[in-house]
Residue frames as a rotation matrix with the C-alpha (Angstrom) as fourth column:
MET 1
0.102 -0.748 -0.655 -5.05
0.557 -0.503 0.661 -5.39
-0.824 -0.433 0.365 9.53
LYS 2
0.782 0.282 0.557 -4.79
0.622 -0.428 -0.656 -2.32
0.054 0.859 -0.510 7.36
LEU 3
-0.406 -0.841 -0.359 -2.06
0.714 -0.537 0.450 0.04
-0.571 -0.074 0.818 6.13
GLY 4
0.426 0.699 0.574 -3.31
0.895 -0.417 -0.155 3.50
0.131 0.580 -0.804 5.03
ALA 5
-0.849 -0.517 -0.111 -2.47
0.514 -0.856 0.056 7.09
-0.124 -0.010 0.992 4.26
SER 6
0.158 0.987 -0.014 -5.15
0.962 -0.157 -0.224 9.63
-0.224 0.022 -0.974 4.79
ASP 7
0.943 0.317 0.101 -5.35
0.333 -0.908 -0.255 13.02
0.011 0.274 -0.962 3.04
VAL 8
0.266 -0.957 -0.118 -1.59
0.712 0.113 0.693 13.08
-0.649 -0.268 0.712 2.42
THR 9
0.984 -0.130 0.125 0.17
0.000 -0.692 -0.721 16.08
0.181 0.710 -0.681 0.84
VAL 10
0.288 -0.957 -0.035 3.91
0.717 0.191 0.671 16.13
-0.635 -0.218 0.741 0.07
ARG 11
0.995 -0.008 -0.100 5.75
-0.063 -0.830 -0.554 19.21
-0.078 0.557 -0.827 -1.26
PHE 12
0.121 -0.984 0.127 9.23
0.900 0.163 0.405 19.45
-0.419 0.065 0.906 -2.71
ALA 13
-0.834 -0.549 -0.058 10.47
0.496 -0.792 0.357 23.05
-0.242 0.269 0.932 -3.13
GLY 14
-0.637 0.648 -0.418 6.90
-0.454 -0.753 -0.476 24.36
-0.623 -0.113 0.774 -2.90
ILE 15
-0.406 0.437 -0.803 5.58
-0.806 0.243 0.540 21.99
0.431 0.866 0.254 -5.55
LYS 16
0.168 0.596 0.785 2.96
-0.806 0.542 -0.238 19.44
-0.567 -0.593 0.571 -4.49
ALA 17
-0.737 -0.472 -0.484 4.21
-0.665 0.637 0.391 16.08
0.123 0.610 -0.783 -5.46
ILE 18
-0.645 0.698 -0.309 1.08
0.630 0.716 0.302 14.59
0.433 0.000 -0.902 -3.82
GLU 19
-0.838 0.366 0.405 -2.08
-0.441 -0.891 -0.106 16.46
0.322 -0.268 0.908 -2.93
ASN 20
-0.222 0.773 0.594 -4.69
-0.911 0.053 -0.410 15.22
-0.348 -0.632 0.692 -0.44
VAL 21
-0.068 0.175 -0.982 -4.35
-0.649 0.740 0.177 11.56
0.758 0.650 0.063 -1.50
SER 22
0.011 0.131 0.991 -5.73
-0.873 0.485 -0.054 8.65
-0.488 -0.865 0.120 0.67
VAL 23
-0.086 -0.116 -0.990 -4.73
-0.599 0.799 -0.042 5.06
0.796 0.590 -0.138 0.08
GLU 24
-0.058 0.045 0.997 -5.67
-0.885 0.460 -0.072 2.04
-0.462 -0.887 0.013 2.19
PHE 25
0.152 0.155 -0.976 -5.26
-0.629 0.777 0.026 -1.72
0.763 0.610 0.216 1.77
SER 26
0.609 0.232 0.759 -5.45
-0.775 0.379 0.506 -4.85
-0.171 -0.896 0.411 3.93
ARG 27
-0.602 -0.706 0.373 -3.43
-0.612 0.708 0.353 -7.87
-0.513 -0.016 -0.858 4.51
GLY 28
-0.261 0.441 0.859 -4.61
0.492 0.826 -0.275 -10.28
-0.831 0.350 -0.433 1.82
ASP 29
0.747 0.610 -0.266 -5.20
0.090 -0.489 -0.868 -7.50
-0.659 0.624 -0.420 -0.72
ILE 30
-0.340 -0.829 0.444 -3.24
0.830 -0.042 0.557 -6.94
-0.443 0.557 0.702 -3.93
LEU 31
0.619 0.507 -0.600 -3.57
0.292 -0.857 -0.424 -3.17
-0.729 0.087 -0.679 -4.78
GLY 32
0.016 -0.614 0.790 -2.21
0.989 -0.105 -0.101 -1.62
0.146 0.783 0.605 -7.99
LEU 33
0.418 0.012 -0.908 -0.86
0.288 -0.950 0.120 1.92
-0.861 -0.312 -0.400 -7.69
VAL 34
-0.139 -0.341 0.930 -0.77
0.973 0.126 0.192 3.08
-0.182 0.931 0.315 -11.32
GLY 35
0.785 0.399 -0.473 -0.43
0.251 -0.904 -0.346 6.26
-0.566 0.153 -0.810 -13.29
PRO 36
0.798 -0.503 0.332 1.86
0.314 -0.122 -0.941 8.06
0.514 0.856 0.060 -15.72
ASN 37
-0.172 -0.904 -0.391 5.37
0.918 -0.002 -0.398 9.08
0.359 -0.427 0.830 -14.86
GLY 38
-0.884 -0.262 0.387 5.41
0.083 -0.903 -0.422 11.91
0.460 -0.341 0.820 -12.35
ALA 39
0.006 0.991 -0.131 2.13
0.100 0.129 0.987 10.92
0.995 -0.019 -0.098 -11.01
GLY 40
-0.013 -0.123 0.992 3.46
-0.878 -0.473 -0.070 10.67
0.478 -0.872 -0.101 -7.38
LYS 41
0.736 0.378 -0.562 3.35
-0.202 0.915 0.350 6.86
0.647 -0.144 0.749 -7.02
THR 42
-0.013 -0.812 -0.583 6.83
0.597 0.461 -0.656 6.42
0.802 -0.357 0.479 -5.57
THR 43
-0.642 -0.205 0.739 6.39
-0.355 -0.775 -0.523 9.40
0.680 -0.598 0.424 -3.34
MET 44
0.343 0.867 0.361 3.30
-0.845 0.116 0.522 7.66
0.411 -0.484 0.773 -1.95
VAL 45
0.688 -0.137 -0.713 5.11
0.249 0.967 0.054 4.50
0.682 -0.214 0.699 -1.42
ASN 46
-0.497 -0.850 0.176 7.95
0.235 -0.327 -0.915 6.53
0.835 -0.413 0.363 0.40
VAL 47
-0.345 0.416 0.841 5.27
-0.785 -0.619 -0.015 7.89
0.514 -0.666 0.540 2.64
LEU 48
0.653 0.742 -0.150 3.71
-0.597 0.626 0.501 4.49
0.466 -0.238 0.852 3.35
SER 49
0.597 -0.547 -0.588 7.09
0.533 0.817 -0.219 2.99
0.600 -0.183 0.779 4.25
GLY 50
0.809 -0.227 -0.542 8.40
0.434 -0.392 0.811 5.81
-0.396 -0.892 -0.219 6.38
PHE 51
-0.207 -0.919 0.334 11.02
0.957 -0.120 0.264 7.06
-0.202 0.375 0.905 3.86
GLN 52
-0.715 0.006 0.699 9.11
0.273 -0.918 0.288 10.35
0.644 0.397 0.654 3.35
LYS 53
-0.621 0.517 -0.589 7.29
0.635 -0.110 -0.765 12.32
-0.460 -0.849 -0.260 6.04
PRO 54
0.016 0.737 0.675 4.07
0.916 -0.282 0.286 13.94
0.401 0.614 -0.680 4.78
HIS 55
-0.879 -0.220 0.424 3.61
0.128 -0.964 -0.234 17.72
0.460 -0.151 0.875 5.08
SER 56
-0.423 0.792 0.441 0.06
-0.890 -0.270 -0.368 17.16
-0.172 -0.548 0.819 6.00
GLY 57
0.503 0.564 -0.655 -2.16
-0.629 0.759 0.169 14.12
0.592 0.327 0.736 6.44
GLY 58
0.009 -0.584 0.812 -1.13
-0.946 0.258 0.196 10.93
-0.324 -0.770 -0.550 8.18
VAL 59
-0.218 -0.168 -0.961 -0.21
-0.573 0.819 -0.014 7.27
0.790 0.548 -0.275 8.00
ALA 60
0.108 0.296 0.949 -1.52
-0.971 0.235 0.038 4.38
-0.212 -0.926 0.313 10.09
ILE 61
-0.636 -0.230 -0.737 -0.88
-0.439 0.893 0.100 0.78
0.635 0.387 -0.669 10.55
ASP 62
-0.365 0.649 -0.667 -3.99
0.619 0.705 0.348 -0.92
0.696 -0.286 -0.659 11.76
GLY 63
0.600 0.798 0.048 -5.17
0.532 -0.444 0.721 2.24
0.597 -0.407 -0.692 13.24
VAL 64
0.463 -0.627 -0.626 -1.82
0.653 -0.236 0.719 3.19
-0.599 -0.742 0.300 15.05
ALA 65
0.982 -0.117 -0.151 -0.51
-0.178 -0.845 -0.505 6.43
-0.068 0.522 -0.850 13.87
ALA 66
0.553 -0.792 0.257 2.82
0.733 0.610 0.302 6.08
-0.396 0.021 0.918 12.13
SER 67
0.781 -0.117 0.614 3.64
0.354 -0.727 -0.589 9.44
0.515 0.677 -0.526 10.67
GLY 68
0.532 -0.685 0.498 7.18
-0.778 -0.628 -0.033 10.71
0.335 -0.370 -0.866 11.60
ARG 69
0.716 -0.368 0.593 8.36
-0.102 0.786 0.610 7.19
-0.690 -0.497 0.526 12.41
SER 70
-0.271 -0.853 -0.446 11.60
-0.775 -0.082 0.626 6.07
-0.571 0.516 -0.639 10.80
GLU 71
0.136 0.154 -0.979 11.76
-0.856 0.515 -0.038 3.51
0.498 0.843 0.202 7.82
SER 72
-0.765 -0.520 -0.380 13.30
-0.256 0.787 -0.561 1.08
0.591 -0.332 -0.735 10.21
TRP 73
-0.657 0.653 0.376 10.28
-0.465 0.041 -0.884 1.38
-0.593 -0.756 0.277 12.61
PHE 74
0.261 0.820 -0.509 7.90
-0.945 0.108 -0.310 0.68
-0.199 0.562 0.803 9.67
ALA 75
-0.176 -0.431 -0.885 10.03
-0.626 0.743 -0.237 -2.36
0.760 0.512 -0.401 8.67
ARG 76
-0.975 -0.211 0.072 10.00
-0.176 0.525 -0.833 -3.72
0.138 -0.825 -0.549 12.23
ASN 77
-0.472 0.866 0.167 6.20
-0.305 0.017 -0.952 -3.34
-0.827 -0.501 0.256 12.18
GLY 78
-0.186 0.350 0.918 5.71
0.460 0.857 -0.233 -5.26
-0.868 0.379 -0.320 8.95
VAL 79
0.886 0.371 -0.280 5.87
-0.043 -0.534 -0.844 -2.57
-0.462 0.760 -0.457 6.22
VAL 80
-0.163 -0.960 0.226 8.63
0.212 0.190 0.959 -3.61
-0.964 0.204 0.172 3.71
ARG 81
0.817 0.432 -0.382 9.35
-0.189 -0.426 -0.885 -2.24
-0.545 0.795 -0.267 0.37
THR 82
0.127 -0.796 0.592 11.49
0.877 0.369 0.308 -2.78
-0.464 0.480 0.745 -2.62
PHE 83
0.054 -0.228 -0.972 13.09
-0.215 -0.953 0.212 0.00
-0.975 0.197 -0.100 -4.81
GLN 84
0.959 0.162 -0.232 13.23
-0.235 -0.002 -0.972 0.72
-0.158 0.987 0.036 -8.41
ALA 85
0.131 -0.960 -0.248 17.09
-0.615 0.118 -0.780 0.54
0.778 0.254 -0.575 -8.01
VAL 86
0.701 0.307 -0.644 17.71
0.087 0.859 0.505 -2.56
0.708 -0.410 0.575 -6.20
ARG 87
0.405 -0.631 0.661 20.86
-0.823 -0.567 -0.036 -1.49
0.398 -0.530 -0.749 -4.48
LEU 88
0.931 -0.168 -0.325 22.65
0.243 0.948 0.204 -4.83
0.274 -0.269 0.923 -4.23
PHE 89
0.482 -0.875 0.040 26.11
-0.567 -0.277 0.776 -5.01
-0.668 -0.397 -0.629 -2.64
LYS 90
0.815 -0.076 -0.574 28.00
-0.545 0.234 -0.805 -5.86
0.196 0.969 0.149 -5.88
GLY 91
-0.148 -0.989 0.031 31.07
-0.864 0.114 -0.490 -7.04
0.481 -0.099 -0.871 -4.01
MET 92
-0.409 0.226 0.884 28.99
-0.608 0.655 -0.448 -9.91
-0.681 -0.721 -0.131 -2.29
THR 93
-0.967 0.233 0.106 27.40
0.251 0.789 0.561 -13.08
0.047 0.569 -0.821 -3.46
VAL 94
-0.295 0.945 0.141 23.63
-0.263 -0.222 0.939 -13.17
0.919 0.239 0.314 -4.10
SER 95
0.203 0.439 -0.875 23.24
0.663 0.597 0.453 -15.20
0.721 -0.672 -0.170 -0.94
GLU 96
-0.572 -0.585 -0.575 25.24
0.820 -0.396 -0.412 -12.76
0.013 -0.708 0.706 1.10
ASN 97
-0.800 0.362 0.478 22.97
-0.166 -0.900 0.402 -9.95
0.576 0.242 0.781 -0.04
ILE 98
0.243 0.950 -0.197 20.10
-0.100 0.226 0.969 -11.75
0.965 -0.216 0.150 1.54
GLU 99
0.082 -0.350 -0.933 22.11
0.880 0.465 -0.096 -12.78
0.468 -0.813 0.346 4.68
VAL 100
-0.842 -0.538 0.023 22.98
0.443 -0.717 -0.538 -9.22
0.307 -0.443 0.842 5.44
SER 101
-0.257 0.897 0.359 19.22
-0.521 -0.441 0.731 -8.22
0.814 0.001 0.580 5.37
LEU 102
0.435 0.551 -0.712 18.36
0.187 0.718 0.670 -11.17
0.881 -0.425 0.209 7.64
SER 103
-0.456 -0.738 -0.497 21.09
0.673 0.079 -0.735 -10.19
0.582 -0.670 0.460 10.14
SER 104
-0.728 0.226 0.647 18.99
-0.440 -0.878 -0.189 -7.19
0.525 -0.422 0.739 11.22
LEU 105
0.403 0.910 -0.103 16.54
-0.523 0.321 0.789 -9.80
0.751 -0.264 0.605 12.66
GLY 106
0.161 -0.532 0.831 19.26
-0.963 0.098 0.250 -11.29
-0.214 -0.841 -0.497 14.90
ILE 107
0.979 0.201 0.013 19.41
-0.187 0.930 -0.316 -14.49
-0.076 0.307 0.949 12.95
GLY 108
0.292 -0.916 0.277 22.75
-0.187 0.229 0.955 -16.35
-0.938 -0.330 -0.105 13.22
ARG 109
-0.299 -0.525 -0.797 25.03
-0.829 -0.271 0.489 -16.75
-0.472 0.807 -0.354 10.25
LEU 110
-0.983 -0.041 0.180 24.19
0.045 0.893 0.448 -20.39
-0.179 0.448 -0.876 9.41
ALA 111
-0.235 0.972 0.021 20.49
0.648 0.172 -0.742 -19.90
-0.725 -0.161 -0.670 9.95
ALA 112
0.247 0.320 -0.915 20.63
-0.370 -0.841 -0.394 -16.77
-0.896 0.435 -0.089 7.71
ARG 113
-0.700 -0.551 -0.454 22.44
-0.645 0.217 0.733 -18.74
-0.306 0.806 -0.507 4.97
ARG 114
-0.837 0.447 0.315 19.74
0.478 0.878 0.024 -21.50
-0.266 0.170 -0.949 5.05
ARG 115
0.124 0.911 -0.393 16.90
0.430 -0.406 -0.806 -18.90
-0.894 -0.069 -0.442 4.92
ALA 116
-0.060 -0.209 -0.976 18.59
-0.655 -0.729 0.197 -17.08
-0.753 0.651 -0.094 2.10
ALA 117
-0.963 -0.269 0.035 18.80
-0.177 0.720 0.671 -20.36
-0.206 0.640 -0.740 0.16
GLU 118
-0.457 0.869 0.192 15.13
0.706 0.485 -0.516 -21.00
-0.541 -0.100 -0.835 0.82
LEU 119
0.240 0.570 -0.786 14.07
0.037 -0.814 -0.579 -17.52
-0.970 0.110 -0.217 -0.33
LEU 120
-0.395 -0.495 -0.774 16.14
-0.736 -0.334 0.589 -17.73
-0.550 0.802 -0.233 -3.46
ASP 121
-0.957 0.180 0.226 14.68
0.259 0.881 0.395 -21.02
-0.128 0.437 -0.891 -4.36
TYR 122
-0.098 0.974 -0.206 11.24
0.637 -0.098 -0.765 -19.58
-0.765 -0.206 -0.610 -3.76
MET 123
0.370 0.249 -0.895 11.94
-0.367 -0.846 -0.387 -16.75
-0.853 0.472 -0.222 -6.18
GLY 124
0.946 0.200 0.254 13.29
0.115 0.524 -0.844 -19.21
-0.302 0.828 0.473 -8.84
ILE 125
0.652 -0.758 -0.007 16.84
-0.408 -0.343 -0.846 -18.21
0.638 0.555 -0.534 -8.77
GLY 126
0.899 -0.255 0.357 18.38
-0.246 0.379 0.892 -20.61
-0.363 -0.890 0.278 -6.19
GLU 127
0.614 -0.727 0.309 21.12
0.783 0.611 -0.118 -21.74
-0.103 0.314 0.944 -8.56
ARG 128
0.331 -0.508 0.795 22.51
0.252 -0.764 -0.593 -18.09
0.909 0.397 -0.125 -8.54
ALA 129
0.957 0.234 -0.172 23.06
0.226 -0.225 0.948 -18.10
0.183 -0.946 -0.268 -4.76
ASN 130
0.369 -0.901 -0.227 26.86
0.569 0.026 0.822 -18.31
-0.735 -0.432 0.522 -4.87
ALA 131
0.126 -0.341 0.932 27.19
0.908 -0.338 -0.246 -15.89
0.399 0.877 0.268 -8.01
GLN 132
-0.774 -0.394 -0.495 28.57
0.540 -0.819 -0.193 -12.48
-0.330 -0.417 0.847 -7.54
ALA 133
0.087 0.925 -0.370 25.75
0.555 -0.353 -0.753 -10.00
-0.827 -0.140 -0.544 -7.39
ASP 134
-0.069 -0.142 -0.987 27.29
-0.476 -0.865 0.158 -7.90
-0.877 0.481 -0.008 -10.16
THR 135
-0.963 -0.268 0.010 26.80
-0.117 0.452 0.884 -10.76
-0.241 0.851 -0.467 -12.65
LEU 136
-0.268 0.951 0.153 22.91
0.588 0.287 -0.756 -10.78
-0.764 -0.112 -0.636 -12.30
ASN 137
-0.676 0.278 0.683 20.78
0.566 -0.397 0.722 -9.51
0.472 0.875 0.111 -15.14
TYR 138
-0.766 0.414 0.492 18.27
-0.547 -0.821 -0.161 -6.76
0.337 -0.393 0.856 -14.33
SER 139
0.127 0.947 -0.294 15.47
-0.498 0.317 0.808 -9.17
0.858 0.044 0.512 -14.01
ASP 140
0.215 -0.198 -0.956 17.25
0.535 0.843 -0.055 -11.40
0.817 -0.500 0.287 -11.58
GLU 141
-0.834 -0.519 0.186 18.33
0.208 -0.608 -0.766 -8.38
0.511 -0.600 0.616 -9.55
ARG 142
-0.357 0.820 0.447 14.71
-0.728 -0.544 0.416 -7.58
0.585 -0.177 0.792 -9.00
ARG 143
0.512 0.419 -0.750 13.96
0.003 0.872 0.489 -11.13
0.859 -0.252 0.445 -7.94
VAL 144
-0.358 -0.643 -0.676 16.75
0.717 0.274 -0.641 -10.80
0.598 -0.715 0.363 -5.34
GLY 145
-0.825 0.027 0.564 15.24
-0.251 -0.912 -0.324 -7.49
0.506 -0.409 0.759 -4.08
ILE 146
0.238 0.971 0.024 11.90
-0.686 0.151 0.711 -9.20
0.687 -0.186 0.702 -3.53
ALA 147
0.352 -0.176 -0.919 13.61
0.449 0.894 0.001 -12.13
0.821 -0.413 0.394 -1.82
ARG 148
-0.763 -0.642 -0.072 15.47
0.417 -0.404 -0.815 -9.67
0.494 -0.651 0.576 0.50
ALA 149
-0.480 0.672 0.564 12.08
-0.771 -0.630 0.095 -8.05
0.419 -0.389 0.820 1.37
LEU 150
0.483 0.689 -0.541 10.37
-0.319 0.713 0.624 -11.42
0.815 -0.129 0.564 2.01
GLY 151
-0.193 -0.529 -0.826 13.09
0.556 0.635 -0.537 -12.33
0.808 -0.563 0.172 4.51
LEU 152
-0.920 -0.062 0.387 11.86
-0.244 -0.681 -0.690 -9.48
0.307 -0.729 0.612 6.79
GLY 153
-0.695 0.685 -0.219 8.52
0.711 0.609 -0.351 -11.24
-0.108 -0.400 -0.910 7.16
PRO 154
-0.950 0.268 0.160 6.31
-0.211 -0.928 0.307 -8.47
0.231 0.258 0.938 5.68
LYS 155
-0.321 0.946 -0.039 2.60
0.565 0.159 -0.809 -7.97
-0.760 -0.282 -0.586 6.72
PHE 156
0.834 0.523 -0.178 2.52
0.120 -0.487 -0.865 -5.40
-0.539 0.700 -0.468 3.85
LEU 157
-0.180 -0.909 0.377 4.84
0.637 0.184 0.748 -5.59
-0.749 0.375 0.546 0.84
LEU 158
0.658 0.391 -0.643 5.30
-0.122 -0.788 -0.604 -2.64
-0.743 0.476 -0.470 -1.33
LEU 159
-0.023 -0.688 0.725 6.83
0.740 0.476 0.475 -3.45
-0.672 0.548 0.498 -4.80
ASP 160
0.353 -0.044 -0.935 8.14
-0.326 -0.942 -0.079 -0.46
-0.877 0.333 -0.347 -6.92
GLU 161
0.582 0.102 -0.807 8.15
-0.810 -0.007 -0.586 -1.63
-0.065 0.995 0.079 -10.44
PRO 162
0.129 -0.484 0.866 9.22
-0.444 0.752 0.487 -5.20
-0.887 -0.447 -0.118 -9.98
ALA 163
0.643 0.268 0.718 8.63
0.402 0.679 -0.614 -6.10
-0.652 0.683 0.328 -13.60
ALA 164
0.738 -0.384 -0.554 11.05
-0.601 -0.747 -0.283 -3.51
-0.305 0.542 -0.783 -15.07
GLY 165
-0.279 -0.930 -0.240 13.52
-0.927 0.196 0.319 -5.25
-0.250 0.312 -0.917 -17.39
MET 166
-0.470 0.176 0.865 11.41
-0.010 0.979 -0.204 -8.49
-0.883 -0.104 -0.458 -17.60
ASN 167
-0.941 0.218 -0.258 10.06
-0.233 0.134 0.963 -9.95
0.245 0.967 -0.075 -20.94
ILE 168
-0.090 0.995 -0.043 6.42
-0.858 -0.056 0.510 -10.87
0.505 0.083 0.859 -21.30
GLY 169
0.239 0.159 -0.958 6.99
0.093 0.978 0.186 -14.41
0.967 -0.133 0.219 -20.12
GLU 170
-0.684 -0.577 -0.446 9.02
0.530 0.026 -0.848 -13.31
0.501 -0.816 0.288 -17.01
ALA 171
-0.809 0.425 0.407 6.38
-0.531 -0.824 -0.195 -10.72
0.253 -0.374 0.892 -16.17
ASP 172
0.127 0.922 -0.365 3.69
-0.579 0.368 0.728 -13.42
0.806 0.119 0.580 -16.37
VAL 173
-0.017 -0.288 -0.957 5.59
0.610 0.756 -0.238 -15.67
0.792 -0.588 0.163 -13.96
LEU 174
-0.923 -0.385 0.003 6.11
0.204 -0.495 -0.845 -12.76
0.327 -0.779 0.535 -11.59
GLY 175
-0.403 0.856 0.322 2.36
-0.743 -0.512 0.432 -12.13
0.535 -0.065 0.842 -11.58
GLY 176
0.491 0.490 -0.720 1.69
-0.047 0.840 0.540 -15.63
0.870 -0.232 0.436 -10.46
LEU 177
-0.385 -0.727 -0.568 4.43
0.602 0.268 -0.752 -15.30
0.700 -0.631 0.334 -7.88
ILE 178
-0.850 0.032 0.525 2.98
-0.321 -0.822 -0.470 -12.21
0.417 -0.568 0.710 -6.36
LYS 179
0.219 0.976 0.002 -0.32
-0.707 0.157 0.690 -14.07
0.672 -0.153 0.724 -5.84
GLN 180
0.387 -0.229 -0.893 1.58
0.356 0.931 -0.085 -16.90
0.851 -0.285 0.442 -4.37
ILE 181
-0.715 -0.692 0.100 3.44
0.271 -0.406 -0.873 -14.53
0.644 -0.597 0.478 -2.07
ARG 182
-0.357 0.656 0.665 0.17
-0.771 -0.609 0.186 -13.16
0.527 -0.447 0.723 -0.77
ALA 183
0.620 0.648 -0.442 -1.05
-0.376 0.740 0.557 -16.71
0.688 -0.179 0.703 -0.03
ASP 184
0.266 -0.623 -0.736 2.24
0.528 0.733 -0.429 -18.02
0.807 -0.275 0.523 1.41
PHE 185
-0.699 -0.703 -0.127 3.26
0.509 -0.365 -0.779 -15.08
0.502 -0.610 0.614 3.47
GLY 186
0.080 0.896 -0.436 -0.22
0.995 -0.049 0.082 -13.69
0.052 -0.441 -0.896 4.37
CYS 187
-0.542 -0.373 -0.753 0.66
0.438 -0.890 0.126 -10.20
-0.717 -0.262 0.646 3.46
GLY 188
0.735 0.646 -0.209 -1.01
0.249 -0.543 -0.802 -7.37
-0.631 0.537 -0.560 1.55
VAL 189
-0.306 -0.802 0.512 0.74
0.842 0.022 0.539 -6.38
-0.444 0.597 0.669 -1.59
LEU 190
0.652 0.405 -0.640 0.86
-0.005 -0.843 -0.539 -2.87
-0.758 0.355 -0.548 -3.13
LEU 191
0.046 -0.665 0.745 2.19
0.792 0.479 0.379 -2.92
-0.609 0.573 0.549 -6.67
ILE 192
0.470 0.055 -0.881 3.46
-0.404 -0.874 -0.270 0.03
-0.785 0.483 -0.389 -8.67
GLU 193
-0.380 -0.508 0.773 3.94
0.443 0.633 0.635 -1.11
-0.812 0.584 -0.015 -12.28
HIS 194
-0.307 0.220 -0.926 3.81
-0.723 -0.687 0.076 0.40
-0.619 0.693 0.370 -15.83
ASN 195
-0.958 0.045 -0.283 3.01
-0.165 0.720 0.674 -3.13
0.234 0.693 -0.682 -17.29
MET 196
-0.383 0.893 0.237 -0.61
-0.909 -0.318 -0.270 -2.80
-0.166 -0.318 0.933 -17.46
SER 197
0.174 0.423 -0.889 -1.09
-0.505 0.813 0.289 -6.42
0.846 0.399 0.355 -18.52
LEU 198
-0.612 -0.466 -0.639 0.64
0.353 0.562 -0.748 -7.54
0.707 -0.684 -0.180 -15.36
VAL 199
-0.938 0.288 0.195 -1.34
-0.329 -0.556 -0.763 -5.17
-0.111 -0.780 0.616 -13.27
MET 200
-0.078 0.986 -0.145 -4.79
-0.972 -0.043 0.230 -6.19
0.221 0.159 0.962 -14.76
LYS 201
0.082 0.045 -0.996 -3.96
-0.144 0.989 0.032 -9.91
0.986 0.141 0.087 -14.37
THR 202
-0.528 -0.567 -0.632 -2.61
0.464 0.431 -0.774 -9.56
0.711 -0.702 0.035 -10.72
CYS 203
-0.997 0.074 0.020 -4.44
-0.060 -0.599 -0.799 -6.81
-0.047 -0.798 0.601 -8.86
GLU 204
-0.381 0.916 -0.127 -7.93
0.924 0.383 -0.005 -6.97
0.044 -0.120 -0.992 -7.53
ARG 205
0.698 0.595 -0.398 -8.20
0.614 -0.784 -0.094 -3.27
-0.368 -0.179 -0.912 -7.00
LEU 206
-0.184 -0.752 0.633 -6.43
0.885 -0.407 -0.225 -0.17
0.427 0.519 0.740 -8.69
HIS 207
0.575 0.263 -0.775 -5.73
0.495 -0.866 0.074 3.28
-0.652 -0.426 -0.628 -7.33
VAL 208
0.226 -0.377 0.898 -4.88
0.948 -0.126 -0.291 5.60
0.223 0.918 0.329 -10.17
MET 209
0.261 -0.225 -0.939 -2.83
0.444 -0.836 0.324 8.85
-0.857 -0.501 -0.118 -9.79
ALA 210
0.177 -0.274 0.945 -2.05
0.932 -0.264 -0.250 11.60
0.318 0.925 0.208 -12.02
SER 211
-0.114 -0.355 0.928 -0.21
0.067 -0.935 -0.349 14.93
0.991 0.022 0.130 -11.38
GLY 212
-0.893 -0.439 0.102 -0.10
-0.070 -0.088 -0.994 14.05
0.445 -0.894 0.048 -7.66
LYS 213
-0.332 0.876 0.351 -3.91
-0.916 -0.211 -0.340 13.50
-0.223 -0.434 0.873 -7.32
THR 214
-0.655 0.311 0.689 -6.22
0.251 0.949 -0.190 10.47
-0.713 0.049 -0.700 -7.28
ILE 215
-0.680 0.429 -0.594 -8.26
-0.729 -0.474 0.494 10.17
-0.069 0.769 0.635 -10.41
ALA 216
0.242 0.767 -0.594 -9.82
-0.718 0.553 0.423 6.77
0.653 0.324 0.684 -10.15
VAL 217
-0.720 -0.398 0.568 -10.09
-0.666 0.627 -0.404 3.84
-0.196 -0.670 -0.717 -7.63
GLY 218
0.372 0.922 0.107 -11.85
-0.868 0.387 -0.312 0.57
-0.329 0.023 0.944 -8.32
THR 219
0.413 -0.216 0.885 -11.60
0.215 0.967 0.136 -2.87
-0.885 0.134 0.446 -9.74
PRO 220
-0.637 -0.758 0.141 -9.53
0.248 -0.029 0.968 -3.22
-0.730 0.652 0.206 -12.96
GLU 221
-0.434 0.583 0.687 -12.69
0.898 0.217 0.383 -3.39
0.074 0.783 -0.618 -14.99
GLU 222
0.622 0.676 -0.395 -14.13
0.736 -0.677 0.000 -0.22
-0.267 -0.291 -0.919 -13.37
VAL 223
0.121 -0.681 -0.723 -10.85
0.041 -0.724 0.689 1.74
-0.992 -0.113 -0.060 -13.83
LEU 224
-0.753 -0.410 0.515 -10.55
0.480 0.195 0.856 0.64
-0.451 0.891 0.050 -17.46
ALA 225
-0.050 0.813 0.579 -13.94
0.946 -0.147 0.288 2.23
0.320 0.563 -0.762 -18.13
ASN 226
0.424 0.036 -0.905 -12.97
0.535 -0.817 0.218 5.45
-0.731 -0.576 -0.365 -16.36
GLU 227
0.848 -0.024 0.529 -12.40
0.483 -0.376 -0.791 8.19
0.217 0.926 -0.307 -18.90
GLN 228
0.775 -0.596 0.210 -9.97
-0.631 -0.718 0.293 10.18
-0.023 -0.360 -0.933 -16.79
PHE 229
0.316 -0.687 0.654 -7.81
-0.084 0.666 0.741 6.97
-0.945 -0.289 0.153 -16.43
ARG 230
0.469 -0.133 0.873 -7.90
0.782 0.522 -0.341 6.34
-0.410 0.842 0.349 -20.24
ASN 231
0.918 -0.100 0.384 -7.02
0.141 -0.822 -0.552 9.93
0.371 0.561 -0.740 -21.05
ALA 232
0.684 -0.658 0.314 -4.28
-0.721 -0.544 0.430 10.39
-0.113 -0.520 -0.846 -18.45
TYR 233
0.146 -0.733 0.665 -2.68
-0.461 0.544 0.701 7.04
-0.876 -0.408 -0.258 -18.53
LEU 234
0.006 -0.113 0.994 -3.38
0.567 0.819 0.090 5.46
-0.824 0.563 0.069 -21.91
GLY 235
-0.674 -0.407 -0.617 -3.66
-0.141 -0.749 0.648 8.52
-0.725 0.523 0.447 -24.00
SER 236
-0.133 0.632 -0.763 -5.33
-0.936 -0.334 -0.114 8.85
-0.327 0.699 0.636 -27.40
GLU 237
-0.783 -0.212 -0.584 -4.83
-0.462 0.828 0.318 5.15
0.416 0.519 -0.747 -28.10
ALA 238
-0.917 0.392 -0.068 -7.46
0.316 0.613 -0.724 4.41
-0.242 -0.686 -0.686 -25.53
ARG 239
-0.411 0.770 -0.488 -10.17
-0.522 -0.638 -0.566 6.61
-0.747 0.022 0.664 -27.15
């Protein structure tokens, strides 16, 4: 099963945020989508999850055309994403934030509470289940965001900068957890991340963007050897 975007172009006020970009990955893949700020990475994730309709090109889930469908349709068909801003309900407990998401699946309240507890334990923050969401640090907020996404049973999980705000040790733990999620949930993972150590340790393939275009695709080793990547992303320090 594959999720892919083919020759996608997206324009904002006449400016091309993405130009003729094609991305594809399968269930079981961990693909890193990397590049400098303004490269078009989040726009591509928005396209792949139904939050942004491309001006040209298309999106398909296992060969079924999906362009123009709503984000809720994408989610029902297994494409689930997290956000740079986690958007928790601050007046609710951590558990209740998960339960609200699970309610969209038609799960009863008690079952949703049990499932929320399981997901929070899985993410390593089960002890925070009854805490108010506004008491979480930035790192734990992101863990809750991932737990909420996992509750929807993704076939494809799109993670937008999940390690932001994490220290080196926390990011290393997250990398191991992403691999475990792939194994336990049987989903493909697309990872947008500026922490290149995490990306190189976690992803089997990388898709590199700069200025809205693809500049490199390959294994981490192949991409590291690519001069365009080194110049665009790593700058003069890589030379």
